[in-house]
Each structure stands twice: as C-alpha cells, then as structure tokens.
C-alpha positions as CSV (number, residue, x, y, z in Angstrom):
1,M,0.0,0.0,0.0
2,S,3.1,2.3,-0.1
3,A,3.4,5.0,-2.6
4,G,6.3,6.5,-4.5
5,K,9.7,7.7,-3.2
6,N,9.7,10.7,-0.9
7,T,12.3,13.0,0.6
8,P,10.6,15.2,3.2
9,D,11.4,18.8,2.8
10,T,12.5,20.0,6.2
11,G,13.8,23.4,5.0
12,S,16.8,23.1,7.2
13,E,20.3,21.8,6.9
14,N,19.9,20.5,10.5
15,N,17.9,17.5,9.3
16,I,20.4,16.0,6.9
17,N,23.5,14.0,7.7
18,R,22.4,13.3,11.2
19,P,24.9,11.4,13.4
20,S,24.6,7.7,13.7
21,N,22.6,5.9,16.4
22,F,21.6,2.4,17.3
23,I,18.5,2.5,15.1
24,K,20.6,3.6,12.1
25,N,23.1,0.9,12.9
26,I,20.2,-1.7,12.7
27,I,19.0,-0.2,9.4
28,D,22.6,-0.1,8.0
29,E,22.9,-3.8,8.7
30,D,19.5,-4.6,7.2
31,I,20.4,-2.8,4.0
32,K,23.8,-4.5,3.9
33,N,21.9,-7.9,4.1
34,G,19.3,-6.9,1.6
35,K,16.5,-7.2,4.1
36,N,13.2,-5.7,2.8
37,D,14.9,-5.3,-0.6
38,A,17.0,-2.6,1.1
39,R,14.0,-0.4,1.5
40,V,13.4,2.0,4.4
41,H,9.8,2.8,5.1
42,T,8.8,4.3,8.5
43,R,5.6,5.9,9.8
44,F,4.5,8.4,12.4
45,P,1.3,6.9,14.0
46,P,-0.4,9.4,16.5
47,E,-3.7,8.7,18.1
48,P,-6.0,11.7,17.5
49,N,-7.1,12.0,21.1
50,G,-5.2,15.3,21.9
51,Y,-2.7,17.8,20.5
52,L,0.8,16.8,19.7
53,H,3.6,18.0,22.1
54,I,7.4,18.3,22.0
55,G,7.8,14.6,22.8
56,H,5.9,13.7,19.7
57,A,8.2,16.1,17.8
58,K,11.1,13.9,18.6
59,S,9.3,10.9,17.1
60,I,8.2,12.9,14.0
61,C,11.8,14.1,13.4
62,L,13.2,10.6,13.9
63,N,10.7,8.8,11.6
64,F,10.7,11.4,8.8
65,G,14.5,11.9,9.3
66,L,15.3,8.2,8.9
67,A,13.2,8.2,5.7
68,Q,15.1,11.2,4.4
69,D,18.5,9.9,5.4
70,Y,17.9,6.6,3.5
71,D,16.0,8.1,0.6
72,G,13.0,6.2,1.8
73,L,9.4,6.8,2.8
74,C,7.5,7.9,5.8
75,N,3.7,7.7,6.3
76,L,1.5,9.8,8.5
77,R,-1.1,7.4,10.0
78,F,-3.8,8.1,12.6
79,D,-4.3,5.3,15.1
80,D,-8.1,6.0,15.4
81,T,-9.2,2.8,17.1
82,N,-11.0,4.4,20.1
83,P,-14.0,6.5,19.0
84,V,-14.7,7.6,22.5
85,K,-11.6,9.8,22.8
86,E,-10.9,10.8,19.2
87,E,-12.0,13.9,17.3
88,D,-11.6,15.5,13.9
89,E,-10.2,18.6,15.7
90,Y,-7.2,16.5,16.8
91,V,-6.7,15.1,13.3
92,K,-6.6,18.6,11.8
93,S,-4.2,19.9,14.5
94,I,-1.8,17.0,14.0
95,I,-1.8,17.5,10.2
96,E,-1.0,21.2,10.8
97,D,1.7,20.4,13.3
98,V,3.6,17.9,11.1
99,K,3.5,20.3,8.2
100,W,4.7,23.1,10.4
101,L,7.6,21.1,11.5
102,G,8.6,20.9,7.9
103,F,7.7,17.3,6.9
104,D,5.7,16.0,3.9
105,W,4.1,12.6,3.7
106,E,3.0,13.3,0.1
107,D,-0.1,11.0,-0.6
108,R,0.5,8.6,2.3
109,L,-2.0,9.8,4.8
110,Y,-3.6,6.8,6.4
111,F,-6.0,5.9,9.2
112,A,-6.3,2.7,11.2
113,S,-10.0,2.9,10.3
114,D,-8.9,2.4,6.6
115,Y,-8.1,-1.2,7.6
116,F,-11.0,-2.2,9.9
117,E,-12.3,-4.7,7.3
118,H,-8.8,-6.2,6.9
119,M,-8.4,-6.4,10.6
120,Y,-11.7,-8.2,11.0
121,D,-10.8,-10.7,8.3
122,F,-7.4,-11.4,10.0
123,A,-9.2,-11.9,13.3
124,V,-11.5,-14.5,11.6
125,E,-8.3,-16.2,10.3
126,L,-7.0,-16.6,13.8
127,I,-10.3,-17.9,15.0
128,R,-10.3,-20.5,12.3
129,K,-6.8,-21.5,13.3
130,G,-8.0,-22.0,16.9
131,K,-5.8,-19.0,18.0
132,A,-8.5,-16.6,19.1
133,Y,-11.7,-17.0,21.0
134,V,-14.7,-15.0,22.2
135,D,-14.7,-14.5,26.0
136,D,-17.7,-13.6,28.2
137,L,-15.6,-12.5,31.2
138,N,-16.0,-8.9,32.1
139,A,-13.1,-6.5,32.4
140,E,-12.7,-7.0,36.1
141,E,-12.8,-10.8,35.7
142,I,-10.2,-10.7,32.9
143,R,-7.9,-8.7,35.1
144,E,-8.4,-11.2,38.0
145,Y,-7.8,-14.2,35.7
146,R,-4.7,-12.6,34.2
147,G,-2.6,-13.1,37.4
148,T,0.3,-11.0,38.5
149,L,4.0,-10.7,37.7
150,T,4.7,-13.4,40.3
151,K,1.6,-15.5,39.8
152,P,0.5,-17.1,36.5
153,G,-2.9,-16.4,35.1
154,K,-5.7,-18.9,34.7
155,E,-7.6,-19.8,31.7
156,S,-11.0,-18.4,31.0
157,P,-13.9,-20.9,31.2
158,Y,-14.7,-19.8,27.6
159,R,-11.2,-20.4,26.2
160,N,-12.0,-23.7,24.6
161,R,-15.1,-22.8,22.7
162,G,-15.3,-24.4,19.3
163,V,-14.3,-22.6,16.2
164,E,-17.8,-22.4,14.7
165,E,-19.2,-21.0,18.0
166,N,-16.5,-18.4,18.1
167,L,-17.1,-17.4,14.5
168,D,-20.8,-17.1,15.1
169,L,-20.3,-15.0,18.3
170,F,-17.7,-12.7,16.7
171,S,-20.0,-12.1,13.7
172,R,-22.8,-11.2,16.1
173,M,-20.5,-8.9,18.1
174,R,-19.8,-7.1,14.8
175,A,-23.6,-6.9,14.1
176,G,-24.2,-5.1,17.4
177,E,-26.2,-7.9,19.1
178,F,-24.4,-7.6,22.4
179,P,-24.1,-4.7,24.9
180,D,-20.8,-3.0,25.6
181,G,-18.5,-5.0,27.8
182,S,-20.4,-8.2,27.5
183,K,-17.9,-10.0,25.3
184,V,-14.4,-9.6,23.9
185,L,-12.3,-11.4,21.3
186,R,-9.0,-12.6,22.8
187,A,-5.9,-14.2,21.3
188,K,-5.2,-17.7,22.6
189,I,-1.5,-17.6,23.6
190,D,-0.2,-18.5,27.1
191,M,-1.8,-17.6,30.4
192,S,1.4,-18.6,32.2
193,S,3.7,-16.5,30.2
194,S,6.2,-14.4,32.1
195,N,5.2,-11.5,29.8
196,M,1.8,-10.3,30.9
197,N,1.1,-9.0,27.4
198,M,1.1,-12.6,26.1
199,R,-1.6,-13.8,28.5
200,D,-4.5,-14.1,26.0
201,P,-4.6,-10.3,25.2
202,V,-7.9,-8.7,24.2
203,M,-8.1,-8.1,20.4
204,Y,-11.6,-6.6,20.1
205,R,-14.0,-5.0,22.5
206,I,-17.7,-4.1,21.9
207,L,-18.2,-0.4,21.8
208,H,-21.4,1.1,20.5
209,A,-19.9,4.5,19.7
210,S,-19.9,6.7,16.6
211,H,-16.5,6.9,14.9
212,H,-15.3,10.2,13.5
213,R,-14.7,8.6,10.1
214,T,-16.8,5.3,9.9
215,G,-19.8,6.6,11.8
216,D,-21.9,3.8,13.2
217,A,-20.7,1.2,10.8
218,W,-18.9,-0.8,13.6
219,S,-19.9,-2.0,17.0
220,I,-16.5,-3.6,17.7
221,Y,-13.2,-1.8,17.7
222,P,-9.6,-3.3,17.6
223,M,-7.2,-2.9,20.5
224,Y,-4.0,-1.1,19.8
225,D,-1.7,-4.2,20.1
226,W,-3.8,-6.0,17.5
227,A,-4.1,-3.0,15.2
228,H,-0.6,-1.7,15.3
229,G,1.3,-4.5,13.6
230,L,-1.4,-5.0,11.0
231,E,-1.3,-1.4,10.0
232,D,2.5,-1.5,9.7
233,S,2.2,-4.7,7.7
234,L,-0.5,-3.5,5.3
235,E,1.5,-0.3,4.6
236,G,4.8,-2.1,3.9
237,I,6.6,-0.5,6.9
238,T,10.1,-1.9,7.3
239,H,11.1,-0.4,10.6
240,S,8.4,0.3,13.2
241,I,9.9,2.8,15.6
242,C,8.2,2.9,19.0
243,T,9.0,4.4,22.4
244,L,10.3,2.2,25.2
245,E,7.0,1.4,26.8
246,F,6.2,-0.8,23.9
247,E,9.3,-3.0,24.3
248,D,7.3,-5.6,26.3
249,H,4.7,-5.5,23.6
250,R,7.1,-6.5,20.9
251,P,6.7,-10.3,21.4
252,L,2.9,-9.8,20.9
253,Y,3.5,-7.6,17.8
254,D,5.6,-10.4,16.3
255,W,3.2,-13.2,17.5
256,F,0.2,-11.7,15.7
257,L,2.1,-11.4,12.4
258,E,3.8,-14.8,12.7
259,N,0.4,-16.5,13.0
260,L,-1.1,-14.8,9.9
261,D,-0.5,-16.3,6.5
262,G,1.4,-14.3,3.9
263,V,1.7,-11.0,5.6
264,H,4.6,-8.6,5.5
265,R,6.5,-8.6,8.8
266,P,8.1,-5.2,9.9
267,Q,10.6,-5.0,12.7
268,Q,9.7,-3.1,15.8
269,I,12.5,-1.0,17.4
270,E,12.1,0.9,20.6
271,F,13.8,4.1,21.7
272,A,13.7,6.4,24.7
273,R,10.9,9.0,24.7
274,L,11.7,12.6,25.4
275,N,11.3,13.9,28.9
276,L,11.9,17.6,29.5
277,T,12.4,19.5,32.8
278,Y,9.4,21.5,34.1
279,T,7.2,19.8,31.5
280,L,4.5,17.2,31.4
281,M,4.2,14.8,28.4
282,S,1.0,13.1,29.3
283,K,-1.9,14.0,26.9
284,R,-4.3,12.9,29.6
285,K,-2.8,15.4,32.1
286,L,-2.5,18.1,29.4
287,L,-6.2,17.6,28.6
288,R,-7.0,18.1,32.3
289,L,-5.1,21.4,32.3
290,V,-7.2,22.5,29.4
291,N,-10.5,21.2,30.7
292,E,-10.0,22.6,34.2
293,K,-9.0,26.0,32.8
294,Y,-5.5,26.1,34.2
295,V,-4.4,27.2,30.7
296,S,-6.4,29.0,28.0
297,G,-6.4,26.0,25.6
298,W,-4.2,23.5,23.8
299,D,-2.4,26.4,22.1
300,D,-1.6,28.3,25.3
301,P,2.0,29.4,24.9
302,R,2.9,27.8,28.2
303,M,1.9,24.4,27.0
304,P,4.4,21.9,25.6
305,T,2.1,21.3,22.6
306,L,3.4,22.1,19.2
307,A,0.4,24.4,18.8
308,G,1.4,26.3,22.0
309,M,5.0,26.5,20.9
310,R,4.0,27.7,17.4
311,R,1.9,30.5,19.0
312,R,4.7,31.3,21.4
313,G,7.0,31.9,18.5
314,I,9.4,28.9,18.7
315,P,10.8,28.3,15.2
316,P,10.2,24.8,13.8
317,A,13.9,24.7,12.8
318,A,14.9,25.1,16.4
319,I,12.7,22.0,17.4
320,R,14.3,20.0,14.6
321,D,17.8,21.1,15.8
322,F,16.9,20.2,19.3
323,A,15.7,16.7,18.2
324,D,19.1,16.2,16.5
325,R,21.1,17.4,19.5
326,I,19.4,15.2,22.1
327,G,19.9,12.2,19.8
328,V,18.3,8.7,20.1
329,A,19.0,6.6,23.1
330,K,17.8,3.2,24.5
331,A,17.5,4.4,28.1
332,D,15.0,7.0,29.5
333,S,16.5,10.3,30.7
334,I,15.3,13.8,31.3
335,V,16.6,16.7,29.2
336,D,17.2,20.1,30.6
337,R,14.9,22.7,29.2
338,A,17.9,25.0,28.8
339,M,19.0,22.9,25.8
340,L,15.8,23.6,23.9
341,D,16.1,27.3,24.9
342,S,19.7,27.3,23.4
343,C,18.4,25.9,20.1
344,I,15.7,28.5,20.0
345,R,18.2,31.3,20.7
346,D,20.6,30.0,18.0
347,D,17.9,30.2,15.4
348,L,16.3,33.5,16.4
349,N,19.7,35.2,16.8
350,K,20.3,34.5,13.1
351,N,16.8,35.4,11.9
352,A,14.9,37.7,14.2
353,K,14.7,41.4,13.5
354,R,16.1,43.7,16.3
355,V,13.7,46.3,17.6
356,M,13.4,48.5,20.7
357,V,10.5,48.1,23.1
358,V,10.3,49.6,26.6
359,L,8.4,47.3,29.0
360,D,8.2,49.6,32.0
361,P,8.5,53.1,30.7
362,V,9.6,56.3,32.4
363,K,9.7,59.6,30.4
364,V,13.0,61.3,29.6
365,V,13.0,64.9,28.4
366,I,16.2,66.0,26.5
367,T,16.1,69.6,27.5
368,N,18.6,71.0,24.9
369,Y,17.0,69.2,22.0
370,P,14.7,71.3,19.7
371,E,11.1,70.9,20.9
372,D,9.5,70.4,17.4
373,Q,12.3,68.5,15.8
374,V,12.0,64.8,14.7
375,E,14.9,62.9,13.3
376,E,14.8,59.6,11.4
377,L,17.7,57.6,12.6
378,T,19.1,54.5,10.9
379,A,19.2,51.1,12.7
380,E,20.4,47.8,11.5
381,N,17.7,45.0,11.5
382,N,20.1,42.1,12.4
383,P,23.9,42.4,12.6
384,E,24.1,38.6,12.3
385,K,22.4,38.5,8.9
386,E,24.1,40.2,6.0
387,D,20.9,40.8,3.9
388,A,18.7,41.9,6.8
389,G,18.9,45.6,5.8
390,S,18.1,48.5,8.0
391,R,15.1,50.6,9.1
392,T,14.5,54.2,10.3
393,I,13.2,55.0,13.7
394,P,12.0,58.5,14.9
395,F,13.8,60.4,17.6
396,S,12.4,63.4,19.4
397,R,12.8,65.6,22.5
398,E,10.8,63.2,24.7
399,I,11.6,59.5,24.9
400,Y,10.8,56.5,27.1
401,I,13.5,54.4,28.7
402,E,13.1,51.4,31.1
403,R,12.5,52.5,34.6
404,E,15.0,50.0,35.9
405,D,17.7,51.7,33.7
406,F,17.8,54.7,36.0
407,L,19.0,54.9,39.7
408,E,19.6,58.0,41.7
409,D,21.9,56.2,44.1
410,A,23.5,53.5,42.1
411,P,26.0,50.8,43.1
412,K,29.5,50.8,41.7
413,K,28.8,48.3,38.9
414,F,25.6,49.9,37.7
415,F,26.5,51.2,34.3
416,R,23.2,52.6,33.2
417,M,21.7,56.1,33.7
418,V,22.6,58.0,36.9
419,P,22.7,61.7,37.6
420,G,25.8,63.3,36.0
421,R,26.9,60.2,34.1
422,E,26.9,60.0,30.3
423,V,25.3,57.0,28.6
424,R,24.5,56.0,25.0
425,L,21.1,55.9,23.5
426,K,21.2,53.0,21.0
427,H,21.4,54.4,17.4
428,A,20.9,58.0,18.7
429,Y,23.1,60.1,21.0
430,Y,25.1,60.4,24.2
431,V,23.0,61.9,27.0
432,T,23.6,62.9,30.6
433,C,21.0,63.1,33.3
434,T,20.7,66.6,34.8
435,N,17.6,66.5,36.9
436,V,14.8,64.2,38.2
437,I,11.1,65.1,38.6
438,K,9.1,63.2,41.2
439,D,5.4,63.1,42.3
440,T,4.2,63.8,45.8
441,A,4.7,60.1,46.6
442,G,8.3,60.3,45.6
443,E,7.9,58.3,42.4
444,I,10.0,59.4,39.5
445,V,7.8,60.7,36.7
446,E,10.3,62.4,34.5
447,I,14.1,62.4,34.0
448,H,15.7,65.4,32.4
449,C,18.9,65.0,30.3
450,E,21.1,66.9,27.9
451,Y,22.4,65.4,24.7
452,D,25.7,65.9,22.7
453,P,24.7,66.7,19.1
454,A,28.2,65.5,18.0
455,T,27.4,61.9,18.9
456,K,24.7,61.2,16.4
457,G,24.4,57.5,15.7
458,G,25.5,56.8,19.3
459,W,29.3,57.3,18.7
460,S,31.8,59.9,19.6
461,D,34.5,61.1,17.2
462,D,36.7,62.3,20.0
463,G,37.3,58.8,21.3
464,R,35.5,59.1,24.6
465,K,33.7,55.9,25.7
466,V,30.6,55.2,27.7
467,K,29.8,51.9,29.4
468,G,26.1,52.0,29.3
469,T,23.8,51.7,26.3
470,L,20.1,52.0,26.7
471,H,17.2,51.3,24.4
472,W,14.5,53.9,24.1
473,V,11.3,54.8,22.2
474,S,10.1,58.3,21.1
475,V,7.1,59.3,23.2
476,K,5.4,61.1,20.3
477,H,5.6,58.0,18.0
478,A,5.4,55.1,20.4
479,A,3.1,52.2,19.7
480,D,1.2,50.9,22.7
481,V,1.7,47.1,23.0
482,E,0.8,44.4,25.4
483,V,3.7,42.0,26.4
484,R,3.1,38.6,27.9
485,L,6.1,37.2,29.9
486,Y,6.1,33.4,30.1
487,D,7.9,31.3,32.6
488,H,7.9,27.5,33.2
489,L,4.4,26.2,33.7
490,F,5.6,24.1,36.7
491,T,7.9,25.0,39.6
492,K,9.0,21.4,40.0
493,E,11.7,20.1,37.7
494,N,9.8,16.8,37.2
495,P,6.1,17.5,38.1
496,D,5.2,13.9,37.3
497,E,7.3,12.6,40.2
498,S,6.3,13.9,43.7
499,R,7.7,12.5,46.9
500,E,5.1,14.5,48.7
501,E,2.4,12.5,46.7
502,K,0.7,15.7,45.7
503,D,-1.3,16.1,42.5
504,F,0.7,17.5,39.7
505,T,-1.4,20.7,39.7
506,A,0.1,21.6,43.1
507,F,3.3,22.4,41.2
508,L,1.8,24.9,38.7
509,N,3.7,28.1,38.6
510,P,1.5,31.0,39.7
511,E,3.8,33.4,37.8
512,S,4.0,31.4,34.6
513,L,2.3,34.3,32.9
514,V,2.8,38.0,33.7
515,T,1.0,40.5,31.4
516,L,2.4,44.0,30.9
517,K,-0.1,46.4,29.3
518,N,1.7,49.7,29.3
519,C,4.7,48.9,27.1
520,K,6.0,51.3,24.4
521,A,7.4,50.1,21.1
522,E,8.9,51.4,17.9
523,P,6.0,52.6,15.7
524,G,7.0,50.0,13.0
525,L,5.7,47.2,15.3
526,R,2.2,48.3,14.4
527,E,2.9,46.8,11.0
528,S,4.2,43.5,12.2
529,E,2.5,40.3,11.1
530,P,0.9,37.7,13.4
531,G,3.5,35.2,14.3
532,E,6.5,37.4,13.4
533,S,9.5,37.1,15.7
534,F,11.7,39.9,17.0
535,Q,14.6,40.5,19.4
536,F,13.6,43.2,21.8
537,L,17.0,44.7,22.5
538,R,18.4,43.8,25.9
539,K,15.2,42.0,26.8
540,G,14.7,38.8,24.9
541,Y,13.0,37.2,21.9
542,F,9.3,37.9,21.4
543,C,6.7,36.9,18.9
544,S,3.5,38.8,17.9
545,D,0.6,36.6,19.1
546,S,-1.1,34.9,16.2
547,K,-4.5,34.7,18.1
548,D,-4.9,37.9,20.1
549,F,-3.2,40.2,17.5
550,S,-4.3,43.7,16.5
551,G,-2.4,46.3,14.6
552,E,-3.8,49.0,16.9
553,N,-2.7,47.3,20.0
554,P,-0.4,44.4,19.2
555,V,0.3,41.6,21.7
556,F,3.8,40.0,22.0
557,N,4.7,36.8,23.7
558,L,8.1,36.2,25.3
559,I,9.7,33.3,23.4
560,V,13.0,33.0,25.4
561,G,15.3,35.3,27.2
562,L,18.7,36.3,25.9
563,R,20.8,34.3,28.3
564,D,21.4,30.5,28.5
565,S,19.9,30.4,32.0
566,W,16.3,31.5,32.5
567,Q,16.1,35.1,33.6
568,K,12.6,36.4,34.3
569,I,11.9,40.0,33.2
570,E,10.2,41.8,36.0
571,N,7.9,44.7,35.9
572,K,9.5,46.9,38.5
C-alpha cells in the first residue's frame, strides 16, 4: 500500500547527515543484508485524542528523518481505534503540526480505520486456526484471571469454545447484538507467560460509539496491540519505531504477524521517549489542564504542545535542531529545558529582527533638543544577517526608557543612567542626566537630560567611551503594545514525580504568565505580522501573538530570554 519515493522537505540543513545511532546501525545492517529489498519505510502513528507535544516532535523528526537519510518513505497514519476519545479537531491539529515542523508525507495519509475490514478478516483467520476466541468474562474478571508478575494467570472458562461458535459470536458482536463490555475477542496464547502481554490479550471490545470517520458502521473496535502490527504490515513498513513502553509488547507484535498467512513482517524497534524538565508529556494530564482552565487552551504558549510552541513563536527549525542534538537513546532520561532554549536562541539570533521596546516606561526629556524636531535615525535590523537591511526610527525631544535603567543612588557596577553620568542611547546620541522630577509620593515621573549633538548614531569622534547603552522609544511616535512574559508552567523540575504525593497541579507556577499592558514600542511594530518574531533589544526574543493580534494594540509573547539560564523579566 506504499506510494512512490519521498524525501521530506525540512527546509533546514539541521535535518540532513544526522549522526549515527543504534537505530541507524540496525538499518545499515538490514540494507547490507538486503532485508526488505534494502527499503526503508517508516511511519508516524499518532492517536487523534489530543494535540501533539514536544515529545511527539522527537518521534516525528526521527521517523521522517530516517526516511530522508535513507532516501525512503514515511507515512502519517492516525491510530483511530478508540472513537470515545478521538475527534476531527485533533486530526486537523496533528496534520497542521507535522506540516509546520517541515515534513511531507505526500499522498501517504492513512488511518487505522482504513483497515478495519482487513483487521476483522485477519481476526477471523486466527479464530479459524484456533488461536482466538470470544470470551464472556467482564473487564474486572479478565484482570483477575490474568494473574500477576509473580503469579501465573488462569484460563477463562470460555477459552475452549469451538471454532464455529467463536465465528458465530464474533459475527454477532460485529452486528451489534451484544451490549458494551459483555464479550471480547482474545488471542489464545499462554496464560502462564512471564510477559503479561502474552496472557491471552484482548483483540476486540464491543463499543457502541460513533467513529469520526466510519460513523456507526462498527460495533466492535480493535485494541492497539492488535491493530498496530497489522497497520504496519499493510503499509509495507520496514522499521516500526516505537517508544520504550512498547518493548514488552514486541513479542505480541511479532506473534500476531507470525500467525497470519502471507503478511509482511516489519521490525519493531524501541527508543527512549523525550522527557523535558518543568514539563508534562501526558496527553491525559495536558487535557486536564485545558478542561479545568489552568491554561487558555491546547495552544496556550505555556503548553508543551506544538500548537502552543508555534503560538509562542518557537521556530520549527529550532525544534528539529533540538531533536538532532538530544539524539536517540535506549534508556530513559530527562533533558534540561535549557538545551531547547539554546536551540531557540541560536535560530532567532540569526533570523529575528532587532527592535526597541520599553516594557516599564519612564519619560526622559532631552532639554537641549529642539522641541518640534524629529529625526529619522538608521538602525540595523540584524547584525548577524548580511541581507537583513536597516530601518529608520523616529527620535524626538521626549523619549521613554526602562524604569530599571535609572537609579539616583547606584551601586558601583551599575553602568546605566545615573545623575551626571553620560550614557549612550542606542542608534541615537550620548545623553547625561541633569535632573529628576518626582510626584508627591516620591515616584520618579520624569528624567531630564542633555544630549551631545556631536554623537549622532551613538558614537563619539573624540574617542571618549561610555559603558552604558540604553534602548528607548520616542514618546510622540510610540506604539502601545501588550507584552506577555512566560515562565515555566511548573515550579518542579519533574512535576510527574512527587515524593510529597501531591497532585501535579500543586506544582503549577503562579507566575508562569505576567502581562504588561503599558509597554511602548517602535512605531514599526504596528505593521508586524501575526507570528512574526523579534529580538527586543536587551530583553529577549518575542513573537506577535497569532491569536490575540491587533495592529492597533499588538500583543507580543516572550519566546525566550537572551541568556542561557532563565532570567525572568520583572515589571519593576
């Protein structure tokens, strides 16, 4: 069922010539031995029961990356075998996410539901061979009969039903004659196996639920372990890449295919899933955060979902680079969020336009500058990018600077504005504070300065140097913007592990979002596009929010700070 050759277009040199790993070593050996006619065909098989997160991105990059490295194929396949939890909304979001990451499955978009009839026929084949039977035990009884890790299971009293009776009952299960939970189809393997997955696993359950693609056509639905290998086989997958929790399921994956006639047999290979500090990777728990309104939705910029990361402004190339850097391992580990942040900075440093935005403004009046004069000063857009060009920014007598950039009584190593000290205004002039105006409560409301007209552009011809350089915005021309400062969603490095046995929501960070509504920006930011990224000079990297965006009052999300270690920007 596979289609023609495909090389996914990642749009990044980061996704070619990846370093070797144990999976690639297996594939190299398979190609050397001519296995699968030296083909490499992988798949990314998400269940459409939630939005994809950064952990899924690792699997996406791995599966599509292997196909690219070996000039092979990679399918996108939805494992839609549970109609109770699956929705079209999730299907659409997953398609968008995989495309956003830069991968193309061409015409190979499949669904487990495409194969329901095939799966049913295969189940009938196992029944005819005496290797599957209809069981009347309920779910609790099946668990009881299954035994434990130290105690073998015991056979169901229905295990030795005859072939014809099983065929009849299975047919009637499909026809919808029996209520939910009254019967299941089980494989007949070994109730004393040391591998619990081999103790007569359930293959089908009765579920009278409408499916997002097949509607009410089916009253029985396949279990994942039964469906997984069949989907891989029908699509001609050569290497079925799974996370480590499926390692104990591999014997069952192989058993099903070994006991069917004439089917293609892929090889299942397991790798360690991604665990990231201060982050949850459970779709069930992420769904709870959404449903209980701890976050604004699946695309909340604090969420580890790809939709949330896209809205926050994280570049897809940075995620691909991150996936390459962390590599592929056999053992579980937890990756420091700082590594992802580093990948984000590396990309944005090369590509983001530099602009000036004052987050906590205080007015500065340049008393010796002409009152009605406005200059258009030149500023480079990105010194790291040769073709980034430049822009003009207006400069006038009254400007805003950051309140934290001025101290009347400053410590020795404070190199910003203090009375009597000369500092540089970026792209503009040298200025010196001459006076401070306060309100009745002692709050500074205005700073008076004088400028040196000979330092236009922010440089002096006489060789004198200043240690402090401040960003600023012209009062008359400033754009009013809202800025949202994001921190880790959780205060605990691993919110899934709690010695205190607290619910994971107990570790939600109350300061994961701080909203600043009185920020002042260069006027050009009114023209920014939703989703456009910038470096706010001296503050960090920000992205115009793609959802709550307005040219009249733009909203910008903090993507990441400028330093390798997290540094929260405070509204002082």
